[in-house]
VOZAMAR-850889 format. One record per residue: residue in one letter; residue number from 1; x negated, y, z of N, C-alpha, C in turn. Coordinates in nm, 4 decimals. Atoms other than C-alpha are relative to their C-alpha. Example, Ala and Ser with C-alpha at 12.3 -4.5 7.8 and 13.67 -1.06 7.14 Angstrom:
<recs>
+---------+-----+----------+----------+----------+----------+----------+----------+----------+----------+----------+
| residuo | num |      nc1 |      nc2 |      nc3 |     cac1 |     cac2 |     cac3 |      cc1 |      cc2 |      cc3 |
+---------+-----+----------+----------+----------+----------+----------+----------+----------+----------+----------+
|       A |   1 |  -0.0890 |  -0.1190 |   0.0000 |  -1.2300 |  -0.4500 |   0.7800 |  -0.0900 |   0.1200 |   0.0000 |
|       S |   2 |   0.0820 |  -0.1190 |  -0.0060 |  -1.3670 |  -0.1060 |   0.7140 |   0.0770 |   0.1090 |   0.0730 |
+---------+-----+----------+----------+----------+----------+----------+----------+----------+----------+----------+
</recs>
This chain:
<recs>
+---------+-----+----------+----------+----------+----------+----------+----------+----------+----------+----------+
| residuo | num |      nc1 |      nc2 |      nc3 |     cac1 |     cac2 |     cac3 |      cc1 |      cc2 |      cc3 |
+---------+-----+----------+----------+----------+----------+----------+----------+----------+----------+----------+
|       X |   1 |  -0.0392 |   0.1242 |   0.0632 |   4.7255 |  10.4632 |   0.8117 |   0.0179 |   0.0174 |  -0.1508 |
|       X |   2 |  -0.0211 |  -0.0208 |   0.1429 |   4.8205 |  10.6135 |   0.4740 |  -0.1324 |   0.0163 |  -0.0748 |
|       X |   3 |   0.1317 |  -0.0103 |   0.0638 |   4.4509 |  10.6810 |   0.4054 |  -0.0518 |  -0.1373 |  -0.0422 |
|       X |   4 |   0.0430 |   0.1359 |   0.0325 |   4.3906 |  10.3045 |   0.4027 |   0.0963 |  -0.0677 |  -0.0965 |
|       X |   5 |  -0.1014 |   0.0634 |   0.0826 |   4.7119 |  10.2133 |   0.2233 |  -0.0212 |   0.0277 |  -0.1487 |
|       X |   6 |   0.0176 |  -0.0371 |   0.1412 |   4.6351 |  10.3992 |  -0.1010 |  -0.1105 |  -0.0837 |  -0.0665 |
|       X |   7 |   0.1025 |   0.0835 |   0.0647 |   4.3026 |  10.2204 |  -0.1739 |   0.0409 |  -0.1472 |  -0.0108 |
|       X |   8 |  -0.0442 |   0.1394 |   0.0040 |   4.4575 |   9.8823 |  -0.0888 |   0.1007 |  -0.0192 |  -0.1129 |
|       X |   9 |  -0.0985 |   0.0086 |   0.1082 |   4.7505 |   9.9462 |  -0.3243 |  -0.0658 |   0.0132 |  -0.1368 |
|       X |  10 |   0.0726 |  -0.0134 |   0.1274 |   4.5134 |  10.0615 |  -0.6002 |  -0.0755 |  -0.1274 |  -0.0345 |
|       X |  11 |   0.0722 |   0.1256 |   0.0219 |   4.3037 |   9.7480 |  -0.5580 |   0.0970 |  -0.1113 |  -0.0397 |
|       X |  12 |  -0.1016 |   0.0990 |   0.0339 |   4.6167 |   9.5326 |  -0.5691 |   0.0497 |   0.0205 |  -0.1428 |
|       X |  13 |  -0.0423 |  -0.0315 |   0.1372 |   4.7315 |   9.7074 |  -0.8866 |  -0.1061 |  -0.0411 |  -0.1015 |
|       X |  14 |   0.1101 |   0.0387 |   0.0888 |   4.3895 |   9.6547 |  -1.0460 |  -0.0064 |  -0.1516 |  -0.0144 |
|       X |  15 |   0.0013 |   0.1460 |   0.0033 |   4.3979 |   9.2852 |  -0.9537 |   0.1142 |  -0.0534 |  -0.0855 |
|       X |  16 |  -0.1156 |   0.0450 |   0.0780 |   4.7478 |   9.2404 |  -1.0991 |  -0.0170 |   0.0313 |  -0.1482 |
|       X |  17 |   0.0243 |  -0.0356 |   0.1402 |   4.6475 |   9.4206 |  -1.4195 |  -0.1004 |  -0.0965 |  -0.0633 |
|       X |  18 |   0.0991 |   0.0950 |   0.0518 |   4.3435 |   9.1937 |  -1.4612 |   0.0635 |  -0.1375 |  -0.0209 |
|       X |  19 |  -0.0688 |   0.1286 |   0.0116 |   4.5581 |   8.8856 |  -1.3995 |   0.0941 |  -0.0006 |  -0.1206 |
|       X |  20 |  -0.0907 |  -0.0102 |   0.1146 |   4.8171 |   9.0027 |  -1.6549 |  -0.0777 |  -0.0029 |  -0.1316 |
|       X |  21 |   0.0822 |   0.0005 |   0.1215 |   4.5419 |   9.0644 |  -1.9114 |  -0.0519 |  -0.1403 |  -0.0320 |
|       X |  22 |   0.0461 |   0.1369 |   0.0233 |   4.4078 |   8.7107 |  -1.8641 |   0.1122 |  -0.0873 |  -0.0534 |
|       X |  23 |  -0.1148 |   0.0772 |   0.0474 |   4.7548 |   8.5576 |  -1.9093 |   0.0322 |   0.0383 |  -0.1434 |
|       X |  24 |  -0.0279 |  -0.0486 |   0.1357 |   4.8153 |   8.7726 |  -2.2167 |  -0.1028 |  -0.0558 |  -0.0992 |
|       X |  25 |   0.1055 |   0.0518 |   0.0875 |   4.4789 |   8.6680 |  -2.3664 |   0.0125 |  -0.1485 |  -0.0253 |
|       X |  26 |  -0.0166 |   0.1452 |   0.0135 |   4.5415 |   8.2973 |  -2.3019 |   0.1149 |  -0.0311 |  -0.0952 |
|       X |  27 |  -0.1158 |   0.0233 |   0.0875 |   4.8842 |   8.3128 |  -2.4679 |  -0.0294 |   0.0441 |  -0.1430 |
|       X |  28 |   0.0358 |  -0.0489 |   0.1340 |   4.7503 |   8.5156 |  -2.7600 |  -0.0898 |  -0.1006 |  -0.0716 |
|       X |  29 |   0.0886 |   0.1007 |   0.0584 |   4.4745 |   8.2598 |  -2.8178 |   0.0797 |  -0.1236 |  -0.0407 |
|       X |  30 |  -0.0838 |   0.1158 |   0.0317 |   4.7307 |   7.9783 |  -2.8061 |   0.0818 |   0.0231 |  -0.1261 |
|       X |  31 |  -0.0778 |  -0.0306 |   0.1205 |   4.9484 |   8.1512 |  -3.0672 |  -0.0892 |   0.0022 |  -0.1241 |
|       X |  32 |   0.0895 |  -0.0073 |   0.1161 |   4.6479 |   8.2093 |  -3.2934 |  -0.0499 |  -0.1385 |  -0.0428 |
|       X |  33 |   0.0465 |   0.1351 |   0.0321 |   4.5661 |   7.8358 |  -3.2807 |   0.1149 |  -0.0963 |  -0.0303 |
|       X |  34 |  -0.1148 |   0.0864 |   0.0245 |   4.9163 |   7.7027 |  -3.3465 |  -0.0028 |  -0.0652 |  -0.1384 |
|       X |  35 |   0.0122 |   0.0640 |   0.1313 |   4.8146 |   7.6220 |  -3.7052 |  -0.0604 |  -0.1404 |   0.0101 |
|       X |  36 |   0.0573 |   0.1326 |  -0.0188 |   4.6307 |   7.3206 |  -3.5638 |   0.1124 |  -0.1016 |   0.0199 |
|       X |  37 |  -0.1027 |   0.1027 |  -0.0230 |   4.8388 |   7.0034 |  -3.5892 |  -0.0160 |  -0.0594 |   0.1400 |
|       X |  38 |   0.0085 |   0.0670 |  -0.1300 |   4.9207 |   6.8219 |  -3.2668 |  -0.0911 |  -0.1222 |  -0.0146 |
|       X |  39 |   0.0885 |   0.1171 |   0.0090 |   4.6522 |   6.5613 |  -3.1957 |   0.0772 |  -0.1296 |   0.0197 |
|       X |  40 |  -0.0615 |   0.1329 |  -0.0132 |   4.7326 |   6.1913 |  -3.2098 |   0.0076 |  -0.0390 |   0.1472 |
|       X |  41 |  -0.0176 |   0.0511 |  -0.1351 |   4.8609 |   6.0271 |  -2.8947 |   0.0501 |  -0.1441 |  -0.0102 |
|       X |  42 |  -0.0382 |   0.1395 |   0.0184 |   4.8666 |   5.6580 |  -2.9856 |  -0.1007 |  -0.0899 |   0.0700 |
|       X |  43 |   0.0929 |   0.0956 |  -0.0615 |   4.7221 |   5.3700 |  -2.7848 |  -0.0870 |  -0.0686 |  -0.1069 |
|       X |  44 |   0.0937 |   0.0640 |   0.0928 |   4.4278 |   5.1890 |  -2.9421 |   0.0627 |  -0.1182 |  -0.0730 |
|       X |  45 |  -0.0598 |   0.1170 |   0.0657 |   4.6353 |   4.8769 |  -3.0125 |   0.0926 |   0.0413 |  -0.1144 |
|       X |  46 |  -0.0812 |  -0.0484 |   0.1120 |   4.8679 |   5.0845 |  -3.2335 |  -0.0859 |   0.0386 |  -0.1196 |
|       X |  47 |   0.0935 |  -0.0275 |   0.1095 |   4.5596 |   5.1720 |  -3.4390 |  -0.0622 |  -0.1299 |  -0.0516 |
|       X |  48 |   0.0539 |   0.1292 |   0.0409 |   4.4845 |   4.8009 |  -3.4744 |  -0.1348 |  -0.0296 |   0.0615 |
|       X |  49 |   0.1296 |   0.0189 |  -0.0646 |   4.1908 |   4.8132 |  -3.2339 |   0.0173 |  -0.0581 |   0.1394 |
|       X |  50 |   0.0104 |   0.0437 |  -0.1381 |   4.0998 |   4.6323 |  -2.9177 |  -0.0900 |   0.0984 |   0.0734 |
|       X |  51 |   0.0854 |  -0.0888 |  -0.0786 |   3.9043 |   4.7970 |  -2.6378 |  -0.1413 |  -0.0561 |   0.0046 |
|       X |  52 |   0.1405 |   0.0410 |  -0.0028 |   3.5273 |   4.7786 |  -2.6778 |  -0.0651 |   0.0366 |   0.1330 |
|       X |  53 |   0.0557 |  -0.0440 |  -0.1284 |   3.4484 |   4.9717 |  -2.3582 |   0.1020 |   0.0880 |   0.0699 |
|       X |  54 |  -0.0885 |  -0.0839 |  -0.0785 |   3.6563 |   5.1199 |  -2.0824 |   0.1240 |  -0.0729 |   0.0448 |
|       X |  55 |   0.0077 |  -0.1430 |  -0.0267 |   3.8598 |   5.2604 |  -1.9452 |  -0.1017 |   0.0329 |   0.1093 |
|       X |  56 |   0.0956 |  -0.0497 |  -0.0985 |   3.6009 |   5.4591 |  -1.7520 |   0.0481 |   0.1354 |   0.0511 |
|       X |  57 |  -0.0373 |  -0.1265 |  -0.0635 |   3.6487 |   5.7513 |  -1.5138 |  -0.0812 |   0.1145 |  -0.0591 |
|       X |  58 |   0.0676 |  -0.1171 |   0.0547 |   3.5674 |   6.0945 |  -1.6511 |   0.0777 |   0.1257 |   0.0370 |
|       X |  59 |  -0.0689 |  -0.1282 |  -0.0044 |   3.6533 |   6.4608 |  -1.6358 |   0.0062 |   0.0493 |  -0.1434 |
|       X |  60 |  -0.0186 |  -0.0614 |   0.1310 |   3.7990 |   6.5949 |  -1.9581 |  -0.0255 |   0.1484 |   0.0233 |
|       X |  61 |   0.0368 |  -0.1392 |  -0.0241 |   3.6264 |   6.9334 |  -1.9631 |   0.0887 |   0.0921 |  -0.0827 |
|       X |  62 |  -0.0879 |  -0.0734 |   0.0898 |   3.8000 |   7.0843 |  -2.2647 |  -0.0398 |  -0.0283 |  -0.1437 |
|       X |  63 |   0.0329 |   0.0077 |   0.1420 |   3.7968 |   7.1119 |  -2.6414 |  -0.0252 |   0.1420 |  -0.0481 |
|       X |  64 |   0.0381 |  -0.1310 |   0.0533 |   3.6257 |   7.4007 |  -2.8197 |  -0.0193 |  -0.0117 |  -0.1508 |
|       X |  65 |   0.0329 |   0.0001 |   0.1421 |   3.5658 |   7.5020 |  -3.1789 |  -0.1427 |  -0.0507 |  -0.0154 |
|       X |  66 |   0.1324 |   0.0610 |   0.0195 |   3.2652 |   7.3080 |  -3.3139 |  -0.1084 |   0.1069 |  -0.0054 |
|       X |  67 |   0.1169 |  -0.0859 |  -0.0080 |   2.9319 |   7.4731 |  -3.2406 |   0.0296 |   0.1382 |   0.0568 |
|       X |  68 |  -0.0358 |  -0.1237 |  -0.0682 |   3.1095 |   7.7486 |  -3.0468 |   0.0441 |  -0.0368 |   0.1420 |
|       X |  69 |  -0.0327 |   0.0595 |  -0.1293 |   3.0919 |   7.6206 |  -2.6883 |   0.0808 |   0.0884 |   0.0947 |
|       X |  70 |  -0.0808 |  -0.0871 |  -0.0848 |   3.2746 |   7.9223 |  -2.5427 |   0.1365 |   0.0308 |  -0.0602 |
|       X |  71 |  -0.1278 |  -0.0249 |   0.0677 |   3.5687 |   7.9258 |  -2.7892 |   0.0962 |  -0.1150 |   0.0266 |
|       X |  72 |  -0.0912 |   0.1056 |  -0.0444 |   3.8181 |   7.7093 |  -2.6027 |   0.1236 |  -0.0068 |  -0.0889 |
|       X |  73 |  -0.1238 |   0.0224 |   0.0746 |   4.1081 |   7.5573 |  -2.7974 |   0.1096 |  -0.0203 |   0.1040 |
|       X |  74 |  -0.1056 |   0.0109 |  -0.1000 |   4.4221 |   7.6158 |  -2.5911 |   0.1284 |  -0.0589 |  -0.0578 |
|       X |  75 |  -0.1201 |   0.0565 |   0.0628 |   4.6830 |   7.4951 |  -2.8427 |   0.0138 |  -0.1476 |   0.0383 |
|       X |  76 |  -0.0340 |   0.1400 |  -0.0278 |   4.8528 |   7.1639 |  -2.7577 |  -0.0651 |  -0.0513 |   0.1294 |
|       X |  77 |   0.0579 |   0.0411 |  -0.1280 |   4.6957 |   7.1599 |  -2.4089 |  -0.1437 |  -0.0466 |  -0.0074 |
|       X |  78 |   0.1379 |   0.0489 |   0.0155 |   4.3473 |   7.0870 |  -2.5436 |  -0.1002 |   0.0767 |   0.0860 |
|       X |  79 |   0.0906 |  -0.0780 |  -0.0830 |   4.1947 |   7.3569 |  -2.3232 |   0.0134 |  -0.0267 |   0.1481 |
|       X |  80 |  -0.0234 |   0.0285 |  -0.1412 |   4.3196 |   7.2123 |  -1.9948 |  -0.0956 |  -0.1040 |   0.0531 |
|       X |  81 |   0.0894 |   0.0940 |  -0.0664 |   4.0628 |   7.0498 |  -1.7721 |   0.0835 |  -0.1021 |   0.0766 |
|       X |  82 |  -0.0772 |   0.1038 |  -0.0682 |   4.1797 |   6.7186 |  -1.6265 |  -0.0876 |  -0.1205 |   0.0318 |
|       X |  83 |   0.0601 |   0.1315 |  -0.0240 |   4.0714 |   6.3934 |  -1.4679 |   0.0492 |  -0.0903 |  -0.1124 |
|       X |  84 |  -0.0372 |   0.0815 |   0.1152 |   4.0742 |   6.1276 |  -1.7368 |  -0.0544 |  -0.1419 |   0.0108 |
|       X |  85 |   0.0472 |   0.1357 |   0.0240 |   4.0340 |   5.7634 |  -1.8296 |  -0.0364 |  -0.0048 |  -0.1480 |
|       X |  86 |   0.0484 |   0.0018 |   0.1373 |   3.8269 |   5.7180 |  -2.1460 |  -0.0237 |  -0.1438 |  -0.0432 |
|       X |  87 |   0.0209 |   0.1334 |   0.0570 |   3.8357 |   5.4073 |  -2.3635 |  -0.0494 |   0.0148 |  -0.1433 |
|       X |  88 |   0.0523 |   0.0035 |   0.1362 |   3.6464 |   5.3280 |  -2.6817 |   0.0528 |  -0.1257 |  -0.0666 |
|       X |  89 |  -0.0516 |   0.1139 |   0.0745 |   3.8127 |   5.1048 |  -2.9385 |  -0.1100 |  -0.0713 |  -0.0759 |
|       X |  90 |   0.1024 |   0.0763 |   0.0722 |   3.6223 |   4.8302 |  -3.1165 |  -0.0151 |   0.0455 |  -0.1449 |
|       X |  91 |   0.0127 |  -0.0572 |   0.1337 |   3.6842 |   5.0158 |  -3.4435 |  -0.0583 |   0.1406 |   0.0004 |
|       X |  92 |   0.0621 |  -0.1314 |  -0.0105 |   3.5322 |   5.3398 |  -3.3128 |   0.0939 |   0.1135 |   0.0377 |
|       X |  93 |  -0.0930 |  -0.1042 |  -0.0438 |   3.8466 |   5.5273 |  -3.2073 |  -0.0140 |   0.0218 |   0.1507 |
|       X |  94 |   0.0095 |  -0.0373 |  -0.1408 |   3.8564 |   5.7056 |  -2.8705 |   0.1382 |   0.0295 |   0.0551 |
|       X |  95 |  -0.1260 |  -0.0270 |  -0.0691 |   4.1481 |   5.7144 |  -2.6270 |  -0.0335 |   0.0705 |   0.1304 |
|       X |  96 |   0.0227 |  -0.0790 |  -0.1207 |   4.1504 |   5.9826 |  -2.3557 |   0.1355 |   0.0209 |   0.0669 |
|       X |  97 |  -0.1246 |  -0.0127 |  -0.0760 |   4.4293 |   5.9515 |  -2.1005 |  -0.0233 |   0.1015 |   0.1106 |
|       X |  98 |   0.0234 |  -0.1116 |  -0.0908 |   4.4467 |   6.2820 |  -1.9123 |   0.1130 |   0.0135 |   0.1020 |
|       X |  99 |  -0.0985 |  -0.0211 |  -0.1061 |   4.6204 |   6.3415 |  -1.5800 |   0.0590 |   0.1399 |  -0.0121 |
|       X | 100 |  -0.0662 |  -0.1297 |  -0.0034 |   4.8775 |   6.6198 |  -1.5813 |   0.0198 |   0.0672 |  -0.1340 |
|       X | 101 |  -0.0175 |  -0.0562 |   0.1345 |   4.8696 |   6.6835 |  -1.9555 |   0.0015 |  -0.1153 |  -0.0994 |
|       X | 102 |  -0.0132 |   0.1050 |   0.1005 |   4.9078 |   6.4925 |  -2.2809 |  -0.1266 |  -0.0800 |  -0.0241 |
|       X | 103 |   0.1121 |   0.0860 |   0.0360 |   4.6882 |   6.2003 |  -2.3750 |  -0.0461 |   0.0343 |  -0.1407 |
|       X | 104 |   0.0631 |  -0.0359 |   0.1259 |   4.4621 |   6.2229 |  -2.6767 |  -0.0676 |  -0.1227 |  -0.0593 |
|       X | 105 |   0.0677 |   0.1069 |   0.0718 |   4.3500 |   5.9692 |  -2.9360 |  -0.0756 |   0.0624 |  -0.1164 |
|       X | 106 |   0.0822 |  -0.0469 |   0.1113 |   4.0653 |   6.0462 |  -3.1737 |  -0.0278 |  -0.1205 |  -0.0888 |
|       X | 107 |   0.0230 |   0.1132 |   0.0898 |   4.0815 |   5.8029 |  -3.4682 |  -0.1446 |  -0.0008 |  -0.0507 |
|       X | 108 |   0.1382 |   0.0148 |   0.0455 |   3.7463 |   5.6676 |  -3.5873 |  -0.0277 |   0.0825 |  -0.1253 |
|       X | 109 |   0.0199 |  -0.0751 |   0.1232 |   3.7955 |   5.8336 |  -3.9267 |  -0.0115 |   0.1498 |   0.0201 |
|       X | 110 |   0.0081 |  -0.1432 |  -0.0292 |   3.8207 |   6.1774 |  -3.7635 |  -0.1278 |   0.0364 |   0.0737 |
|       X | 111 |   0.1198 |  -0.0243 |  -0.0798 |   3.5044 |   6.1375 |  -3.5559 |  -0.1184 |   0.0307 |  -0.0907 |
|       X | 112 |   0.1150 |  -0.0397 |   0.0809 |   3.2041 |   6.3193 |  -3.7019 |  -0.1324 |  -0.0308 |   0.0700 |
|       X | 113 |   0.1266 |   0.0151 |  -0.0710 |   2.9421 |   6.2877 |  -3.4266 |   0.0256 |  -0.0223 |   0.1484 |
|       X | 114 |   0.0009 |   0.0166 |  -0.1449 |   2.8788 |   6.1727 |  -3.0707 |  -0.1349 |   0.0511 |   0.0473 |
|       X | 115 |   0.1244 |  -0.0583 |  -0.0483 |   2.6222 |   6.3789 |  -2.8871 |   0.0162 |   0.0353 |   0.1473 |
|       X | 116 |  -0.0114 |  -0.0474 |  -0.1376 |   2.5497 |   6.5239 |  -2.5451 |  -0.0591 |   0.1391 |   0.0071 |
|       X | 117 |   0.0476 |  -0.1365 |  -0.0146 |   2.4800 |   6.8710 |  -2.4200 |   0.0130 |   0.0480 |   0.1425 |
|       X | 118 |  -0.0003 |  -0.0524 |  -0.1363 |   2.4450 |   7.0931 |  -2.1161 |   0.1355 |   0.0514 |   0.0468 |
|       X | 119 |  -0.1302 |  -0.0491 |  -0.0437 |   2.8015 |   7.2227 |  -2.1181 |   0.0747 |   0.0700 |  -0.1102 |
|       X | 120 |  -0.0861 |  -0.0767 |   0.0889 |   3.0794 |   7.4182 |  -2.2791 |   0.0935 |   0.0811 |   0.0887 |
|       X | 121 |  -0.0896 |  -0.0855 |  -0.0778 |   3.3534 |   7.6584 |  -2.1717 |   0.0635 |  -0.0811 |   0.1124 |
|       X | 122 |  -0.0623 |   0.0674 |  -0.1129 |   3.4626 |   7.5558 |  -1.8257 |  -0.0929 |  -0.0887 |   0.0798 |
|       X | 123 |   0.0889 |   0.0897 |  -0.0744 |   3.1673 |   7.3369 |  -1.7264 |  -0.1401 |   0.0032 |  -0.0602 |
|       X | 124 |   0.1399 |   0.0079 |   0.0388 |   2.7902 |   7.3722 |  -1.7452 |  -0.0730 |  -0.0796 |   0.1064 |
|       X | 125 |   0.0675 |   0.0873 |  -0.0946 |   2.5878 |   7.0944 |  -1.5852 |  -0.1502 |  -0.0088 |  -0.0259 |
|       X | 126 |   0.1412 |   0.0063 |   0.0325 |   2.2519 |   7.1329 |  -1.7560 |  -0.0388 |  -0.1321 |  -0.0632 |
|       X | 127 |   0.0500 |   0.1219 |   0.0633 |   2.0436 |   6.8752 |  -1.9373 |   0.0941 |  -0.0489 |  -0.1082 |
|       X | 128 |  -0.0934 |   0.0580 |   0.0963 |   2.2589 |   6.6391 |  -2.1392 |   0.1163 |  -0.0642 |   0.0746 |
|       X | 129 |  -0.1010 |   0.0545 |  -0.0897 |   2.5287 |   6.5903 |  -1.8757 |   0.1387 |  -0.0184 |  -0.0569 |
|       X | 130 |  -0.1316 |   0.0177 |   0.0605 |   2.8305 |   6.6206 |  -2.1043 |  -0.0099 |  -0.0859 |  -0.1242 |
|       X | 131 |  -0.0149 |   0.0766 |   0.1231 |   2.9283 |   6.3652 |  -2.3657 |   0.0903 |   0.0839 |  -0.0903 |
|       X | 132 |  -0.0753 |  -0.0880 |   0.0898 |   3.0497 |   6.5646 |  -2.6666 |   0.0391 |  -0.0778 |  -0.1252 |
|       X | 133 |  -0.0542 |   0.0640 |   0.1197 |   3.2731 |   6.4208 |  -2.9368 |   0.0336 |   0.1083 |  -0.1001 |
|       X | 134 |  -0.0344 |  -0.0936 |   0.1079 |   3.2782 |   6.6199 |  -3.2593 |   0.0956 |  -0.0725 |  -0.0933 |
|       X | 135 |  -0.1035 |   0.0654 |   0.0790 |   3.5934 |   6.5430 |  -3.4548 |   0.0817 |   0.1031 |  -0.0753 |
|       X | 136 |  -0.0790 |  -0.0872 |   0.0867 |   3.8284 |   6.6829 |  -3.7130 |   0.1473 |  -0.0139 |   0.0356 |
|       X | 137 |  -0.1441 |  -0.0072 |  -0.0210 |   4.1843 |   6.7914 |  -3.6354 |   0.0547 |   0.0894 |  -0.1097 |
|       X | 138 |  -0.0417 |  -0.0768 |   0.1182 |   4.3512 |   6.8974 |  -3.9590 |  -0.1242 |   0.0402 |  -0.0766 |
|       X | 139 |   0.1191 |  -0.0481 |   0.0708 |   4.0921 |   7.1149 |  -4.1311 |  -0.1001 |   0.0658 |   0.0948 |
|       X | 140 |   0.0864 |  -0.0636 |  -0.1006 |   3.9269 |   7.2294 |  -3.8053 |  -0.0905 |  -0.1021 |   0.0671 |
|       X | 141 |   0.0961 |   0.0842 |  -0.0701 |   3.6112 |   7.0730 |  -3.6615 |  -0.0054 |   0.0450 |   0.1459 |
|       X | 142 |  -0.0067 |  -0.0298 |  -0.1429 |   3.6278 |   7.0518 |  -3.2803 |  -0.1043 |  -0.0793 |   0.0771 |
|       X | 143 |   0.0860 |   0.0719 |  -0.0942 |   3.4029 |   6.9509 |  -2.9913 |   0.0785 |  -0.0221 |   0.1285 |
|       X | 144 |  -0.0661 |   0.0327 |  -0.1252 |   3.5552 |   6.7709 |  -2.6937 |  -0.1057 |  -0.0467 |   0.0985 |
|       X | 145 |   0.0993 |   0.0320 |  -0.1022 |   3.3491 |   6.7533 |  -2.3753 |   0.0555 |  -0.0882 |   0.1096 |
|       X | 146 |  -0.0362 |   0.0927 |  -0.1068 |   3.3645 |   6.4694 |  -2.1241 |  -0.1165 |  -0.0118 |   0.0965 |
|       X | 147 |   0.1002 |   0.0227 |  -0.1039 |   3.1779 |   6.4418 |  -1.7960 |   0.0331 |  -0.1347 |   0.0617 |
|       X | 148 |  -0.0263 |   0.1361 |  -0.0478 |   3.1608 |   6.0688 |  -1.7246 |  -0.0511 |  -0.0173 |   0.1422 |
|       X | 149 |   0.0344 |   0.0194 |  -0.1405 |   3.1484 |   5.9549 |  -1.3647 |  -0.1315 |  -0.0759 |   0.0158 |
|       X | 150 |   0.1215 |   0.0813 |  -0.0098 |   2.8714 |   5.6989 |  -1.4257 |  -0.0926 |   0.0288 |  -0.1181 |
|       X | 151 |   0.0988 |  -0.0279 |   0.1048 |   2.5539 |   5.7750 |  -1.6207 |  -0.0133 |  -0.1182 |  -0.0962 |
|       X | 152 |   0.0112 |   0.1176 |   0.0863 |   2.5431 |   5.4179 |  -1.7535 |   0.1090 |   0.0015 |  -0.1077 |
|       X | 153 |  -0.1081 |  -0.0113 |   0.0982 |   2.8816 |   5.4717 |  -1.9232 |  -0.0315 |   0.1088 |  -0.1018 |
|       X | 154 |   0.0387 |  -0.1103 |   0.0889 |   2.7586 |   5.8028 |  -2.0662 |  -0.0991 |  -0.0496 |  -0.1051 |
|       X | 155 |   0.1041 |   0.0468 |   0.0924 |   2.4508 |   5.6393 |  -2.2181 |   0.0531 |  -0.1047 |  -0.0980 |
|       X | 156 |  -0.0566 |   0.1027 |   0.0870 |   2.6453 |   5.3401 |  -2.3548 |   0.0894 |   0.0630 |  -0.1071 |
|       X | 157 |  -0.0917 |  -0.0627 |   0.0960 |   2.9132 |   5.5558 |  -2.5175 |  -0.0755 |   0.0919 |  -0.0972 |
|       X | 158 |   0.0812 |  -0.0850 |   0.0857 |   2.6516 |   5.7976 |  -2.6522 |  -0.0684 |  -0.0812 |  -0.1097 |
|       X | 159 |   0.0699 |   0.0839 |   0.0976 |   2.4728 |   5.5120 |  -2.8268 |   0.0947 |  -0.0810 |  -0.0880 |
|       X | 160 |  -0.0958 |   0.0821 |   0.0730 |   2.7944 |   5.3593 |  -2.9671 |  -0.0115 |   0.0181 |  -0.1500 |
|       X | 161 |   0.0065 |  -0.0281 |   0.1439 |   2.7566 |   5.5268 |  -3.3078 |  -0.1114 |  -0.0817 |  -0.0671 |
|       X | 162 |   0.1119 |   0.0773 |   0.0547 |   2.4263 |   5.3443 |  -3.3559 |   0.0370 |  -0.1475 |  -0.0171 |
|       X | 163 |  -0.0376 |   0.1416 |   0.0035 |   2.5927 |   5.0049 |  -3.2912 |   0.1123 |  -0.0285 |  -0.0990 |
|       X | 164 |  -0.1182 |   0.0216 |   0.0863 |   2.9015 |   5.0567 |  -3.5080 |  -0.0388 |  -0.0151 |  -0.1444 |
+---------+-----+----------+----------+----------+----------+----------+----------+----------+----------+----------+
</recs>
């Protein structure tokens, strides 16, 4: 029996060490990103906007550093995947209401680009399955990925910049 116990205990120790290293890395990344200001969390009507489209069902994939799809931003809960309701204001601001974590508002003046792509840290779907919002938080350019439940909503929101 002791011949089997030693390898099992070693494997358990290795697993716990790997888990501890992941937790340590996540916390370290969060501390290194604390210079980022907390994102806005104001409803569209407080920005003086009505709702142009939405809310629509989506999955908030995460937020990463712009053009670095594997560099997840963990500060302020921006790296947490969540089910979400996405609304677009008639002035171009975006409201993302996330389940289990803080809501997020991207003012129109902070939005740099609306595009789509195959994925980012946490979700790769291929093709142009993710709607990606490039926006500025403080002095940092970020990409936020959304996987919309309906393709028609994805296409409409993707083309919004052309209509505004």
